[in-house]
C-alpha positions in Angstrom: -8.5 -7.7 28.3 -12.3 -7.5 27.7 -12.4 -4.0 29.3 -9.6 -2.8 27.1 -11.2 -4.3 24.1 -14.5 -2.5 24.8 -12.8 0.8 25.4 -10.9 0.5 22.1 -14.0 -0.5 20.1 -16.0 2.4 21.6 -13.2 4.9 20.7 -12.8 3.5 17.2 -16.5 3.8 16.6 -16.3 7.5 17.3 -13.3 8.0 15.1 -14.9 6.1 12.3 -17.6 8.7 12.1 -14.9 11.4 11.7 -13.2 9.2 9.1 -16.4 9.0 7.0 -16.8 12.7 7.1 -13.2 13.2 5.8 -13.7 10.8 3.0 -17.2 11.9 2.0 -16.9 15.7 2.3 -18.6 17.6 0.7 -20.7 14.9 -0.9 -22.6 14.7 2.4 -24.3 18.1 1.4 -27.3 17.9 -0.8 -26.5 21.1 -2.7 -23.1 19.6 -3.7 -24.6 16.3 -4.7 -26.8 18.1 -7.3 -23.8 19.6 -9.1 -23.3 17.9 -12.5 -20.5 15.3 -12.5 -18.6 17.2 -9.8 -21.2 16.1 -7.2 -19.9 12.5 -7.5 -16.5 13.4 -6.3 -15.5 14.1 -2.6 -12.7 16.5 -2.0 -10.3 13.6 -1.2 -10.7 12.1 -4.6 -10.4 15.5 -6.3 -7.2 16.2 -4.4 -5.6 12.9 -5.1 -6.6 12.4 -8.7 -6.4 16.0 -9.6 -2.8 16.2 -8.3 -1.9 13.1 -10.2 -3.2 14.7 -13.4 -1.4 17.9 -12.7 1.9 16.2 -12.0 1.5 14.0 -15.1 1.3 17.0 -17.4 3.9 19.1 -15.6 6.4 16.2 -15.7 5.7 15.4 -19.4 4.2 12.0 -18.7 7.3 10.9 -16.9 5.6 7.6 -15.9 5.4 6.6 -19.5 8.7 8.1 -20.8 10.8 6.7 -18.0 9.1 3.3 -17.6 11.8 1.4 -19.5 14.6 3.2 -17.6 13.0 2.2 -14.3 12.8 -1.5 -15.3 16.4 -1.5 -16.4 17.5 0.2 -13.1 15.7 -2.5 -11.1 17.9 -5.1 -12.7 21.0 -3.5 -11.2 20.5 -4.7 -7.6 24.0 -3.7 -6.4 24.7 -3.7 -2.7 25.8 -0.4 -1.1 27.9 0.6 1.9 25.6 3.5 2.4 21.9 3.0 2.5 20.3 0.2 0.5 20.2 -0.5 -3.2 17.4 1.1 -5.3 16.0 -2.3 -6.0 16.0 -3.2 -2.3 14.1 0.0 -1.6 11.7 -0.9 -4.3 11.0 -4.3 -2.8 10.7 -2.8 0.7 8.0 -0.4 -0.6 6.4 -3.1 -2.6 6.1 -5.1 0.6 3.9 -2.3 1.9 1.9 -1.8 -1.3 1.3 -5.4 -2.1 -0.6 -6.3 1.1 -3.8 -8.1 1.9 -5.7 -5.1 0.5 -4.7 -6.3 -3.0 -7.1 -9.2 -2.4 -9.5 -7.9 0.2 -9.7 -4.3 -1.0 -10.2 -5.2 -4.7 -12.8 -7.8 -3.8 -14.6 -5.4 -1.6 -14.5 -2.6 -4.3 -15.9 -4.9 -7.0 -18.6 -6.4 -4.8 -19.7 -2.9 -3.8 -19.2 -0.9 -7.0 -19.3 -3.7 -9.6 -16.7 -4.7 -12.2 -16.4 -1.0 -13.3 -14.6 -0.2 -10.1 -11.6 -2.0 -11.6 -11.5 0.5 -14.5 -11.3 3.4 -12.1 -8.5 1.7 -10.2 -6.6 1.7 -13.5 -7.2 5.4 -13.9 -6.1 6.2 -10.4 -2.9 4.1 -10.8 -1.9 5.8 -14.1 -2.0 9.3 -12.7 -0.9 8.0 -9.3 2.4 6.9 -10.9 3.3 10.6 -11.5 2.4 11.4 -7.8 4.6 8.6 -6.6 7.4 9.9 -8.8 7.0 13.4 -7.3 6.9 12.3 -3.6 9.7 9.8 -4.0 12.0 12.3 -5.8 11.3 14.8 -3.1 12.2 12.2 -0.4 15.5 11.5 -2.2 16.3 15.2 -2.5 15.9 15.9 1.2 17.2 12.6 2.6 19.6 12.6 5.5 22.4 10.4 6.8 22.2 8.3 10.0 25.4 6.2 10.4 25.6 4.0 7.3 21.9 4.5 6.5 19.8 7.1 4.7 16.6 8.3 6.3 13.9 10.5 4.8 10.3 10.8 3.8 7.4 13.0 4.4 8.5 14.0 7.9 11.9 15.0 6.6 11.0 17.0 3.5 8.0 18.4 5.4 10.4 19.9 7.9 12.7 21.3 5.2 9.9 22.9 3.2 8.3 24.5 6.3 11.3 26.7 7.4 13.2 23.7 8.8 10.7 23.5 11.7 11.6 20.7 14.1 8.0 20.7 15.3 6.8 19.9 11.8 9.2 17.0 11.5 8.1 15.6 14.9 4.4 16.1 14.1 4.6 14.2 10.7 6.7 11.5 12.3 4.1 11.0 15.1 1.4 10.9 12.4 3.1 8.0 10.6 3.7 6.1 13.8 0.0 6.4 14.8 -0.9 5.3 11.2 1.3 2.2 11.5 0.0 1.3 14.9 -3.5 1.3 13.6 -2.6 -1.0 10.7 -0.2 -3.5 12.4 -2.8 -5.5 14.4 -4.7 -6.5 11.2 -1.5 -7.5 9.4 -0.4 -9.7 12.4 -3.7 -11.5 12.5 -3.9 -11.9 8.7 -0.5 -13.6 8.8 -1.5 -16.0 11.5 -5.0 -16.7 10.1 -3.4 -17.6 6.7 -1.6 -20.4 8.4 -4.9 -21.7 9.8 -6.5 -21.5 6.3 -3.6 -23.4 4.8 -4.0 -26.1 7.5 -7.8 -26.3 6.9 -7.2 -26.7 3.1 -4.7 -29.5 3.7 -6.6 -31.4 6.3 -10.2 -30.6 5.2 -11.1 -30.0 8.8 -12.1 -26.8 10.6 -9.5 -25.4 13.0 -10.5 -23.2 15.9 -8.7 -19.8 16.2 -7.7 -20.7 19.8 -6.1 -24.0 18.8 -2.5 -24.8 19.4 -1.7 -24.2 15.7 -2.7 -20.6 16.0 -0.8 -20.1 19.3 2.3 -21.7 17.8 2.0 -19.5 14.7 1.6 -16.5 16.9 4.7 -17.3 18.8 6.7 -17.8 15.6 5.4 -14.5 14.2 6.4 -12.6 17.3 9.9 -14.1 17.2 10.4 -13.2 13.6 8.9 -9.7 14.1 11.2 -9.1 17.1 14.2 -10.3 15.0 13.3 -7.9 12.2 12.5 -5.0 14.5 15.7 -5.1 16.5 17.8 -6.0 13.4 17.3 -2.7 11.7 16.3 -1.9 8.1 19.0 -4.1 6.6 17.5 -7.2 8.3 14.1 -6.2 7.0 15.3 -5.7 3.4 17.1 -9.0 3.5 13.7 -10.6 4.1 11.7 -8.5 1.7 14.3 -8.9 -1.1 13.5 -12.7 -1.0 9.8 -12.8 -0.1 8.4 -10.0 -2.3 9.6 -11.5 -5.7 8.5 -15.0 -4.6 5.0 -14.0 -3.5 4.5 -11.8 -6.6 5.6 -14.5 -9.0 3.6 -17.2 -7.3 0.4 -15.1 -7.2 0.8 -13.9 -10.8 1.4 -17.4 -12.2 -1.5 -18.9 -10.3 -4.0 -16.3 -11.5 -2.7 -16.5 -15.1 -3.2 -20.3 -15.1 -6.8 -19.7 -13.8 -7.4 -17.1 -16.5 -6.0 -19.2 -19.3 -8.1 -22.2 -18.3 -11.2 -20.0 -18.5 -10.1 -18.0 -21.5 -13.6 -18.0 -23.0 -14.6 -15.6 -20.2 -12.0 -12.9 -21.0 -14.2 -11.0 -23.5 -17.0 -10.9 -20.8 -14.5 -9.6 -18.3 -13.5 -6.6 -20.4 -17.0 -5.8 -21.5 -18.3 -5.9 -17.9 -15.4 -3.7 -16.7 -15.8 -1.0 -19.3 -19.6 -1.0 -19.3 -19.8 -1.1 -15.5 -17.4 1.8 -15.2 -20.2 4.1 -16.4 -23.3 2.1 -16.0 -23.1 -0.3 -13.1 -25.5 -3.2 -12.8 -28.5 -2.8 -10.6 -27.3 -5.5 -8.2 -24.4 -3.1 -7.3 -26.8 -0.1 -6.8 -26.6 1.0 -10.5 -24.9 4.3 -9.5 -22.0 5.6 -11.5 -20.6 7.4 -8.5 -20.4 4.2 -6.4 -18.3 2.4 -9.0 -16.1 5.5 -9.4 -15.7 6.1 -5.7 -14.9 2.4 -4.9 -12.4 2.1 -7.7 -10.5 5.2 -7.1 -10.6 5.0 -3.3 -9.4 1.3 -3.2 -6.8 2.0 -6.0 -5.3 4.9 -4.2 -5.3 3.2 -0.8 -3.7 0.1 -2.3 -0.9 1.7 -4.2 -0.6 4.5 -1.6 0.4 7.2 -4.2 0.1 10.6 -2.5 -0.1 9.4 1.1 3.6 9.9 1.8 4.0 6.5 3.3 6.1 5.1 0.5 8.4 8.1 0.7 10.2 6.5 3.6 11.7 3.5 1.7 12.2 5.7 -1.3 14.6 7.9 0.7 16.6 4.9 2.0 18.0 4.0 -1.4 21.6 4.9 -2.5 20.3 6.2 -5.8 22.5 7.9 -8.5 20.0 10.7 -8.8 16.8 11.6 -7.0 14.7 11.1 -10.1 16.1 7.6 -10.7 14.4 6.4 -7.5 11.3 8.4 -8.4 11.1 6.4 -11.7 11.5 3.1 -9.8 8.9 4.0 -7.2 6.4 4.9 -9.9 6.8 1.4 -11.3 5.7 0.2 -7.8 2.3 1.7 -8.4 2.1 0.0 -11.8 3.0 -3.4 -10.2 0.5 -3.0 -7.4 -2.6 -1.9 -9.2 -2.1 -2.6 -12.9 -0.7 -6.1 -12.2 -1.6 -7.5 -8.8 -5.0 -5.7 -8.3 -6.0 -6.4 -11.9 -5.2 -10.1 -11.5 -7.4 -10.2 -8.4 -10.1 -8.4 -10.4 -9.8 -11.1 -13.1 -10.7 -13.8 -10.5 -13.6 -11.9 -9.0 -15.1 -10.6 -12.2 -14.6 -13.8 -14.3 -16.1 -15.8 -11.5 -19.2 -13.5 -11.5 -20.8 -15.4 -8.7 -23.4 -12.5 -8.4 -25.0 -13.9 -11.5 -25.5 -17.4 -10.1 -28.1 -18.7 -7.6 -25.5 -18.3 -4.9 -25.4 -14.5 -5.3 -27.2 -13.7 -2.0 -24.9 -16.0 0.0 -21.8 -14.5 -1.8 -22.7 -10.9 -0.8 -23.0 -12.1 2.8 -19.5 -13.6 2.9 -16.4 -11.9 4.1 -14.1 -10.4 1.5 -11.6 -13.2 1.5 -14.3 -15.8 1.4 -15.9 -14.0 -1.6 -12.5 -14.1 -3.4 -12.1 -17.8 -2.7 -15.6 -18.5 -3.8 -14.9 -16.6 -7.1 -11.7 -18.7 -7.6 -13.8 -21.8 -6.9 -16.1 -20.9 -9.8 -13.1 -20.9 -12.1 -11.4 -24.1 -10.8 -12.4 -27.7 -11.2 -13.3 -29.3 -7.8 -10.9 -31.8 -6.2 -7.1 -31.6 -6.3 -7.0 -28.4 -8.5 -9.2 -26.5 -6.1 -7.3 -27.6 -3.1 -4.0 -26.5 -4.7 -5.5 -23.1 -5.7 -6.9 -22.5 -2.2 -3.5 -23.4 -0.7 -1.6 -21.0 -3.0 -4.1 -18.2 -2.4 -3.9 -18.6 1.4 -0.1 -18.7 1.2 0.1 -15.5 -0.9 -2.4 -13.8 1.4 -0.2 -14.7 4.4 2.9 -13.5 2.7 1.2 -10.2 1.6 0.3 -9.6 5.2 3.7 -10.6 6.6 5.8 -8.4 4.3 3.4 -5.5 4.9 4.0 -6.0 8.6 7.7 -5.9 8.1 7.4 -2.7 6.2 5.4 -1.0 8.9 8.0 -2.1 11.5 10.9 -0.6 9.5 9.2 2.6 8.6 8.0 3.2 12.1 11.5 3.1 13.4 12.7 5.5 10.7 9.9 7.9 11.7 10.9 7.5 15.3 14.5 8.5 14.6 13.2 11.7 13.1 11.9 12.5 16.7 14.9 11.2 18.6 17.9 8.8 18.1 18.0 8.0 21.8 18.4 4.2 22.1 15.8 3.9 24.9 13.3 5.8 22.9 13.8 3.7 19.8 13.6 0.5 21.8 10.3 1.6 23.3 8.9 2.2 19.8 10.0 -1.3 18.8 8.4 -2.8 21.9 5.2 -0.8 21.2 5.0 -2.2 17.7 5.4 -5.7 19.0 2.8 -5.1 21.7 0.2 -3.8 19.2 0.8 -6.8 16.9 0.5 -9.2 19.9 -2.7 -7.5 21.0 -4.3 -7.7 17.6 -3.5 -11.4 17.2 -4.5 -12.4 20.7 -7.8 -10.6 20.7 -8.8 -12.4 17.5 -7.6 -15.7 18.8 -9.7 -15.1 21.9 -12.8 -14.6 19.6 -13.0 -10.8 19.9 -13.9 -8.8 16.8 -11.8 -5.8 16.2 -13.3 -4.8 12.8 -13.7 -1.2 14.1 -9.9 -1.0 14.6 -9.2 -2.3 11.1 -11.6 0.2 9.5 -9.5 3.1 11.1 -6.8 2.5 8.5 -9.0 4.4 6.0 -9.0 7.3 8.5 -5.2 7.2 8.8 -4.8 7.0 5.0 -6.8 10.1 4.3 -5.2 12.1 7.1 -1.8 11.2 5.7 -2.9 12.3 2.2 -4.3 15.6 3.3 -0.9 16.4 5.0 1.3 15.1 2.2 -0.3 16.5 -1.0 0.2 20.2 0.0 3.8 19.4 0.7 4.2 18.0 -2.8 3.0 21.3 -4.3 5.3 23.2 -1.9 8.3 21.2 -3.1 7.3 20.7 -6.7 9.8 23.4 -7.9 12.7 21.3 -6.6 11.3 18.2 -8.3 11.0 20.0 -11.6 14.6 21.2 -11.2 15.8 17.7 -10.5 13.7 16.3 -13.4 15.3 18.8 -15.9 18.8 17.9 -14.7 17.9 14.2 -15.0 16.6 14.6 -18.6 19.6 16.8 -19.6 21.9 13.9 -18.7 25.0 16.0 -19.5 27.4 14.2 -17.1 27.1 16.7 -14.3 26.4 15.5 -10.8 23.2 16.4 -8.9 24.3 18.4 -5.8 23.7 21.8 -4.2 25.0 23.7 -7.2 22.7 22.0 -9.7 19.7 21.9 -7.3 20.0 25.6 -6.3 19.5 24.6 -2.6 21.8 23.3 0.1 21.9 19.5 0.0 24.8 18.2 2.2 24.0 14.5 1.4 24.2 15.0 -2.3 27.4 17.1 -2.0 29.0 14.4 0.0 28.0 11.8 -2.6 29.5 14.0 -5.3 32.8 14.3 -3.4 33.1 10.5 -3.0 32.6 10.0 -6.7 
């Protein structure tokens, strides 16, 4: 295994260099850096934020106008004989959005760019909601049937928008599968390590990664992952429907209690966030561009708006109208960044460990340890701290596990875009399980695969570079659907109202 480990780390190191080039271009040129204001923005940020701004204005601020509608629609979690309910699709996508990055990514962004990074996360989320509406509506428009399920997403609308090219559909499907395989190992180990952290909190003793507890947790994780993988998307949504609301509520309530018990620090929180957005403290480098980059990059990579990844669950819903699911998915961005990420930001910023004598040690810690240390600064020692540590570890494990479930489900949907051959689908399922097992076992064995985890940034930006152009290509169809949705004149959305051939929506109209 050591030889395989060395080969993977060497390959990952090379790819990471390419990843940095994709993210930093063209800020890695001195002439570009000298440009006023613009020199702070790499192409990736311009593309993602610029698109969000464009879609926001062209769609008449749909994320604001239709926010109430989306909340009401989420309350109607009706089961469906065809596909899954809109709410179930929302929880499935939330399982992906609300992952360990909501703790690790936010903590990393603040500890690198300062409290101001949180402000730029909010900016990215607001405009990202319009991008999420656009890509999710597009996924609904071009979804397809597969038995009693709907399938769709970037690979599906990409094929339709590019002259129905099967090669395009296969290429985008493979891209997502590779993306998932790069992310699955980390989620697997995060789930298992959370169990170890909970045990350490309860016992007060250090537990070795190669202990029986980790091995038993690993075996249970693989059993549940196999059950979910071979059970299909309905098995996965049955789990996420339960776990996502629980983990979200538990995490939100825990942080709210911590904030309320430290209410005197709230004014300092807001002043440091808004001031740091434009003038970061020297301890964080003091550069405006760093705060901006960290906030926007982490915000976009957390809520995934524009990447095309969340289009897969968006398409699986049996929605009454494409825009209905678009509205619901835009709320997912709000929940992820404006709520969950902001709450994490409250803990890290209000703890402001970087202003204490322990600042040097804090910066040397891992991201999760920095978060726990920040929470400790807000929590009385003894039983309260033990309880908070337990809840944080539990939520972290649930975030990772539901994210893992989402990757498994979406990988299979992408595979079915390539072939519905049962042997091929089974091989993809086994490949996902193998990658999860490899990631967990190498960490249990004491091997460091940080290089592999870092490749998720590379996968993220490649997905975005492929997806954003497709959104512009299909935006005419989104505008047509949005106008019909706003008109609300009682007519059904189908090929006639859309002006293009949409067999799935015609069949849905005939049934009604």
